[in-house]
C-alpha positions as CSV (number, residue, x, y, z in Angstrom):
1,M,5.6,-9.6,-21.3
2,N,6.1,-5.8,-21.4
3,R,9.1,-6.1,-19.1
4,Q,10.8,-8.6,-21.4
5,I,10.2,-6.4,-24.4
6,I,11.7,-3.4,-22.6
7,E,14.7,-5.4,-21.5
8,N,15.2,-6.8,-25.0
9,N,15.0,-3.4,-26.6
10,A,17.4,-1.9,-24.1
11,K,19.9,-4.7,-24.8
12,L,19.5,-4.3,-28.5
13,L,20.1,-0.5,-28.3
14,D,22.9,-1.0,-25.7
15,I,21.1,1.1,-23.1
16,P,21.8,0.2,-19.5
17,I,18.6,-0.1,-17.4
18,T,17.8,-1.0,-13.8
19,V,14.6,-2.7,-13.1
20,F,13.3,-2.8,-9.5
21,E,10.1,-3.7,-7.7
22,S,8.1,-2.0,-5.0
23,D,5.1,-2.7,-2.8
24,I,3.3,0.6,-3.6
25,F,0.2,-1.1,-5.1
26,D,-0.2,-3.1,-1.9
27,A,0.1,0.1,0.2
28,V,-2.7,1.9,-1.7
29,Y,-5.0,-1.0,-2.4
30,E,-7.3,-0.3,0.5
31,I,-7.3,3.5,0.1
32,E,-10.8,4.7,-1.0
33,K,-10.1,8.4,-1.4
34,S,-7.9,9.2,-4.4
35,P,-5.9,6.0,-4.6
36,C,-4.6,6.9,-8.1
37,Y,-3.2,10.2,-6.9
38,L,-1.5,8.6,-3.9
39,C,-0.1,5.8,-6.0
40,A,1.3,8.2,-8.6
41,R,2.9,10.4,-5.9
42,M,4.4,7.3,-4.2
43,R,5.7,5.9,-7.5
44,R,7.3,9.2,-8.4
45,G,8.9,9.6,-5.0
46,Y,10.2,6.0,-5.2
47,L,11.7,6.7,-8.6
48,Y,13.4,9.8,-7.3
49,S,14.9,8.1,-4.3
50,K,16.0,5.1,-6.5
51,A,17.6,7.4,-9.0
52,K,19.5,9.3,-6.3
53,E,20.6,5.9,-4.8
54,L,22.0,4.9,-8.3
55,G,23.7,8.3,-8.8
56,C,21.4,9.3,-11.6
57,N,20.5,12.9,-12.4
58,K,17.7,12.2,-14.9
59,I,14.7,9.9,-15.1
60,A,13.1,8.9,-18.4
61,L,9.3,8.3,-18.0
62,G,7.1,6.7,-20.6
63,H,3.5,6.0,-21.2
64,H,1.7,3.3,-22.9
65,Y,-0.1,4.1,-26.1
66,D,-3.5,3.8,-24.6
67,D,-2.8,5.8,-21.4
68,V,-4.5,8.9,-22.7
69,I,-7.7,7.1,-23.6
70,E,-7.7,5.3,-20.3
71,T,-7.1,8.5,-18.3
72,I,-9.9,10.3,-20.1
73,L,-12.3,7.5,-19.5
74,M,-11.4,7.2,-15.9
75,G,-11.8,10.9,-15.4
76,M,-15.2,10.9,-17.1
77,L,-16.4,8.0,-15.1
78,L,-15.1,9.2,-11.8
79,W,-16.3,12.8,-12.4
80,C,-19.8,11.5,-13.1
81,T,-20.0,9.4,-10.0
82,G,-18.1,11.8,-7.8
83,S,-16.2,8.9,-6.3
84,D,-12.8,10.6,-6.6
85,H,-13.8,14.2,-5.8
86,D,-14.4,16.0,-2.6
87,A,-17.7,17.5,-1.6
88,E,-16.8,21.0,-2.9
89,T,-16.3,19.7,-6.5
90,P,-19.4,20.3,-8.6
91,Q,-20.9,17.0,-10.0
92,H,-22.2,16.6,-13.5
93,K,-25.7,15.1,-13.8
94,F,-26.5,13.3,-17.1
């Protein structure tokens, strides 16, 4: 659904886009320590290499409207449980 909206908007605005897929999610699915960090780094690296392959010198990145809320909640929950922090990171007790 989101992909179709993006493609329709790009066509309406006469903006050329390239859509491609990767297997990054499959690669980090089993990772227990910092999968979000690894996934983000891998996605960014993949975007850079794809842009270079296409001869692009700029990448436009966007966020969904609720990304800020989701990120804050994930950070709060992970910080409380300590599941995404190393042993040296102080843990909050509530």
